[in-house]
DRENLO-35972 format. One record per residue (C-alpha): residue in three letters; x, y, z. Coordinates in steps of 0.001 Angstrom, whole numbers, padded with zeros to 6 digits, always signed. Layout:
# DRENLO-35972
ALAXYZ ...
END
This chain:
# DRENLO-35972
MET+106005+060828+065918 ILE+105387+057413+067478 THR+107080+054303+066114 PHE+105989+050697+066388 ALA+109145+050059+068424 GLN+107813+052459+071085 VAL+104533+050541+071201 GLU+106487+047285+071635 GLU+108501+048862+074461 ALA+105246+049910+076123 ARG+103936+046336+075832 ASP+107096+044995+077498 ARG+106778+047603+080227 LEU+103117+046788+080910 ARG+103476+043028+080716 GLY+102744+041645+084171 ALA+101752+045102+085447 LEU+098461+045364+083578 PRO+096200+042339+083011 LYS+095345+041520+079407 THR+091709+042126+078449 PRO+089796+039434+076539 CYS+088577+039742+072971 VAL+085334+037851+072401 PHE+083542+036862+069212 SER+079862+037829+069364 GLU+077587+035398+067581 ALA+074468+037418+068396 LEU+075759+040734+067052 SER+077507+039098+064119 GLU+074091+037765+063075 LEU+072558+041212+063626 THR+075155+043139+061579 GLY+076236+040555+058999 CYS+079894+041032+059962 ARG+082082+038826+062122 VAL+082195+041048+065199 HIS+084965+040769+067804 PHE+084691+042899+070955 LYS+087880+043843+072813 LEU+086583+044265+076367 GLU+088495+047317+077559 ASN+085657+048021+080002 LEU+087079+045183+082145 HIS+090189+047091+083225 ARG+090328+047761+086962 THR+089250+051376+086505 GLY+086848+050518+083694 SER+088582+051809+080562 PHE+091524+051533+078160 LYS+093060+054665+079681 GLU+095079+052508+082071 ARG+097347+051478+079197 GLY+098650+054949+078450 ALA+098553+056241+082022 LEU+100519+053341+083469 ASN+103073+053383+080652 LYS+103683+057081+081319 LEU+103946+056616+085088 LEU+106360+053706+084740 CYS+108561+055887+082525 LEU+108443+058619+085182 ARG+109127+056333+088109 GLU+112914+056113+087751 ALA+113483+059766+086910 HIS+110977+061273+089350 PRO+110144+058813+092158 GLY+107295+060037+094369 MET+106816+063244+092372 GLY+103369+064844+092551 LEU+101174+064382+089489 VAL+098346+066466+088104 THR+096044+065824+085182 ALA+092819+066999+083583 SER+090182+064485+082642 ALA+086557+063971+081701 GLY+086729+060906+083927 ASN+088497+057797+082696 HIS+092034+059127+082291 GLY+091762+060714+085729 GLN+090744+057411+087279 ALA+093611+055595+085582 VAL+096216+058140+086702 ALA+094796+058229+090240 PHE+094767+054433+090589 HIS+098312+053863+089358 ALA+099699+056972+091074 PHE+098478+055565+094384 ARG+100053+052172+093622 LEU+103381+053759+092664 GLY+103518+056270+095532 HIS+102767+059565+093745 PRO+100505+062279+095198 CYS+097882+063058+092567 VAL+095476+065861+091671 VAL+092777+065344+089052 VAL+090860+068329+087669 MET+087478+067427+086152 PRO+084742+069514+084522 VAL+081933+070409+086910 LYS+079408+068227+085054 THR+081537+065074+085062 PRO+079309+062052+085885 LEU+079282+061397+089618 VAL+080314+057769+089144 LYS+083614+058944+087647 VAL+084199+061659+090258 GLY+083532+059286+093133 ALA+085708+056525+091723 THR+088631+058902+091171 ARG+088442+060084+094772 ASN+088252+056482+095923 TRP+091571+055768+094210 GLY+093167+058355+096512 ALA+093360+061419+094272 GLU+092507+064978+095213 VAL+089664+065813+092818 ILE+088990+069416+091837 LEU+085835+070181+089853 HIS+086462+073160+087620 GLY+085087+074507+084360 ALA+082303+073658+081981 ASN+084397+071387+079772 TYR+087688+069524+079421 GLU+089526+072573+078074 GLU+088684+074694+081121 ALA+089660+071844+083434 MET+092949+071605+081545 GLU+093681+075285+082164 ARG+093240+074826+085905 ALA+095405+071689+085909 ARG+098201+073606+084190 GLU+097958+076287+086875 ILE+098307+073614+089573 GLU+101324+072219+087722 SER+103001+075598+088104 GLU+101739+076348+091635 ARG+102755+073035+093196 GLY+105595+071938+090954 TYR+103704+068779+089961 PHE+104236+066858+086728 PHE+101361+067184+084253 VAL+100196+063890+082711 HIS+098368+064600+079467 GLY+095517+062283+078540 PHE+096257+061972+074810 ASP+098942+064384+073568 ASP+101953+062540+074977 PRO+104190+059948+073243 GLU+104297+057465+076136 VAL+100527+057689+076600 VAL+099863+057186+072889 ALA+102310+054260+072715 GLY+100628+052669+075723 GLN+097221+052837+074062 GLY+098650+051026+071045 THR+099281+047910+073132 LEU+095627+047009+072612 THR+096425+045901+069053 LEU+099499+043975+070191 GLU+097269+041933+072494 LEU+094921+041187+069598 PHE+097856+039948+067536 GLU+099268+037856+070396 ASP+095862+036209+070836 GLY+095504+035465+067125 VAL+092388+037603+066628 PRO+091681+038102+062898 CYS+091107+041695+061830 ASP+089998+043135+058498 LEU+088600+046339+059993 MET+089026+048068+063340 LEU+086548+050693+064510 LEU+087793+053101+067158 PRO+086217+056154+068804 ILE+087999+059505+068680 GLY+088116+062005+071523 GLY+091542+063583+071871 GLY+092955+061008+069445 GLY+095390+059056+071631 LEU+093645+055677+071379 ILE+093228+055660+067628 ALA+096718+057095+066994 GLY+098563+054476+069042 ASN+096571+051631+067548 PHE+096934+052987+064032 VAL+100705+052614+064401 ALA+100351+049068+065744 LEU+097710+047992+063221 ARG+099795+049190+060289 ALA+102709+047036+061496 LEU+100831+043887+062552 TYR+097794+043847+060259 PRO+099058+045645+057141 LYS+095993+044704+055059 ALA+093482+045836+057696 LYS+091592+049138+057605 MET+090941+051449+060522 LEU+087962+053784+060774 GLY+087479+056465+063384 VAL+084108+057324+064914 GLU+083070+060642+066458 PRO+079818+061918+067976 GLU+077965+064335+065715 ASN+077915+066788+068619 CYS+081709+067030+068803 PRO+083493+066122+065522 SER+086874+067546+066530 MET+089119+065321+064408 SER+086879+065699+061360 GLY+087059+069480+061612 SER+090807+069423+062162 ILE+091433+067224+059121 ARG+089356+069587+056974 ALA+091343+072547+058286 GLY+094723+070825+057915 HIS+095651+071402+061574 PRO+094093+070907+065022 VAL+091274+073400+065471 HIS+088939+074221+068327 GLU+085477+072861+067529 GLN+082447+074478+069150 GLY+080896+071091+069878 GLY+078109+070464+072327 ALA+077598+067993+075135 SER+077390+064323+074277 LEU+076252+061096+075858 ALA+079790+060026+074904 ASP+081252+062518+077392 GLY+084707+060926+077117 LEU+084801+061912+073424 ALA+083619+065502+073931 VAL+087102+066989+073452 LYS+086938+070256+071556 LYS+090506+070115+070204 VAL+092403+066946+069333 GLY+096033+066463+070293 THR+098819+067714+068051 LEU+100645+064374+068223 PRO+097633+062200+067322 PHE+096724+064595+064530 SER+100216+064393+063044 LEU+099961+060592+062964 LEU+096471+060418+061480 ALA+095795+063452+059307 GLU+097012+062029+055997 SER+096385+058344+056677 LEU+092997+057945+058341 ASP+090053+056900+056198 PRO+086909+059089+056357 ILE+085603+059457+059900 LEU+082121+058191+060692 LEU+079735+060303+062758 VAL+077095+058904+065103 SER+074102+060645+066663 GLU+073144+060690+070317 ASP+070198+058364+069615 GLU+072509+055921+067818 ILE+074941+055888+070735 ALA+072091+055314+073189 ASN+070717+052464+071094 ALA+074156+050849+070873 ILE+074460+050941+074673 MET+071100+049217+075001 VAL+071838+046578+072330 LEU+075161+045714+073954 LEU+073500+045442+077347 GLU+070600+043277+076178 ARG+072204+041171+073440 GLU+075823+040915+074640 LYS+075235+041300+078403 THR+077951+043969+078423 MET+077634+047414+080010 VAL+079473+050298+078353 GLU+079418+054063+078561 GLY+078668+056373+075642 ALA+082275+056617+074480 GLY+082574+052837+074766 ALA+079530+052288+072539 ALA+080271+054892+069856 ALA+082304+052629+067561 PHE+079707+049873+067687 ALA+076991+052486+067061 ALA+078623+053181+063690 LEU+078529+049503+062735 LEU+074965+049133+063999 HIS+073541+052160+062189 HIS+075662+052696+059041 GLU+074116+050340+056519 GLU+076776+050993+053882 LEU+079512+050075+056366 ARG+077824+046763+057167 ARG+077325+046017+053495 GLN+080958+046785+052649 TRP+082336+044564+055429 LYS+079742+041800+055309 GLY+081246+038480+056375 ARG+084573+040114+057293 ASP+086285+040275+060699 VAL+085536+043583+062415 VAL+087226+044394+065736 VAL+085402+046858+067990 PRO+087098+047818+071279 LEU+084490+048591+073934 CYS+086776+051185+075419 GLY+084959+052115+078644 GLY+082215+051003+080997 ASN+081906+053848+083509 ILE+078331+054921+082914 ASP+076185+056738+085454 LEU+073319+054439+086440 ASN+070799+057283+086289 ILE+071781+057901+082667 LEU+071656+054180+081953 SER+068136+054004+083404 LYS+066979+056816+081104 ILE+068581+055138+078086 ILE+066807+051882+078858 ASP+063420+053582+079293 LEU+063811+055577+076059 GLY+064956+052494+074198 LEU+062016+050454+075423 ALA+059618+053232+074445 LYS+061047+053515+070914 ALA+060764+049745+070487 GLY+057135+049781+071591 ARG+057996+047759+074678 LEU+057003+050614+076985 GLY+053977+052815+076358 ARG+052111+055527+078206 LEU+048415+055328+077472 ARG+045895+058057+078311 VAL+042267+057003+078758 VAL+039277+059225+079630 VAL+036519+057261+081382 PRO+033389+057947+083451 ASP+034184+058811+087065 GLN+032412+055847+088542 PRO+033288+052640+090377 GLY+034797+049938+088163 SER+036265+052209+085454 LEU+039852+051751+086582 ALA+039299+048032+087128 GLY+037945+047713+083588 ILE+041077+049276+082091 ALA+043377+047100+084191 THR+041438+043974+083248 ALA+041535+044799+079527 ILE+045274+045371+079619 GLY+045889+042257+081687 ASN+043792+040086+079370 GLU+046071+041068+076469 GLY+049245+040275+078392 GLY+050255+043870+079144 ASN+052014+044613+082415 ILE+051013+047825+084193 LEU+054004+049631+085708 GLU+052459+052955+086792 ILE+049036+054575+087019 PHE+048204+058297+087362 HIS+044552+059112+088142 SER+043342+062733+087685 ARG+039912+064311+088052 ALA+040818+068007+087962 LEU+044293+068629+086555 LEU+043922+067533+082918 GLY+040874+069497+081759 ASN+038245+066892+082505 ARG+034552+067648+082501 VAL+032547+066932+085631 GLY+031919+063203+085814 GLN+035063+062245+083888 VAL+038490+061075+084979 THR+041721+060853+083005 ILE+043897+057822+083649 ASP+047514+057602+082443 VAL+048836+054053+082395 VAL+052479+053103+081779 VAL+052370+049611+080350 GLU+055069+047099+079435 THR+054577+044993+076285 ARG+056505+042492+074169 GLY+057038+044982+071358 GLN+055339+047313+068888 ASP+053040+044642+067438 HIS+051874+043670+070911 LEU+051312+047330+071821 ASP+049272+047884+068638 THR+047109+044845+069431 LEU+046577+046107+072973 LEU+045401+049493+071652 GLU+042994+047788+069257 ARG+041493+045721+072065 LEU+041018+048762+074281 ALA+039341+050632+071417 ALA+037084+047634+070760 ALA+036064+047772+074437 GLY+034799+051331+073880 LEU+037786+053109+075464 ALA+039239+056216+073785 VAL+042988+055768+074125 ASN+045886+058031+073148 ILE+049612+057262+073360 ARG+051459+059980+075212 
END
């Protein structure tokens, strides 16, 4: 078990070695949700996530007993970066084993911190198996990402910082992957904010803690891939489970679309970039109406626990979000194949304030009759109402338009 005294020791150990992250009150998203929303910006750590807390606490504990000893870990990305960064600073050789499909931004950053990166396996569990083999082959020390007392205690320092800064807290929402973050902060919250509640959030695609609590012990969940790749852990840690199983309130589940929307809302409204795992807790607040109603007007703390998102994925999320909001539409128009047809469409769209982003012009590939041409136009609008008005105007101009 982990005690609050161990979390306090971790805070003393990290003080001066790890910069404190800010906690900001969001007026915009408080208005949107009806709660008083405070974001703990864990995405501002040097390696982009809260994982530095636990990793550095563990490495500082190791430093005296095993100076310069080789380290090995398995990671979906953020823990590996944290271990690599601080191992380099403290003089430890380091190997990080990552699943083959780990986002390139995380792989590249981990290598840049000086670690030897090995891509192995389809998921975290298979990467873990290879890391354990390297532990035996090379005599390295294995640094677990969430099932380790010093790592869990280090994660709990997040709540100590909140308390030191005087941040009010009635409810804390935390994502659950392996369970280290929520376990360490559960211990700290219970000591410092005894009246506050804590709710865990998991992706629907990988509800490992939910399944384990139902079973009464950690079980292997056959979860799928998730936009919140840092939470896609198929079996939670034994230590976090022992701390949370009988004390944690019901866990909230969020869909992939809800996570994607939360990323986009945070980017547009709060000017803050987070990855899927970093947005999951806010996704629950954004999309669970009953949760917002229950905590209306109360202080809700949401750690944005990571910001290492692949820009290609972010681009897709933005495009999908714009399309769902009616701010991006793909219109298909069939017109006579004669001079001026394309100009007429462009003029009609422009007159209604639409902005053309792309045009695809086909005579033969889309089943046209002789003398016809199909034109696909990707257009940017101010929203669904504007898009609807644009479609009405095109129809009034005698153009048969479909949204693709």
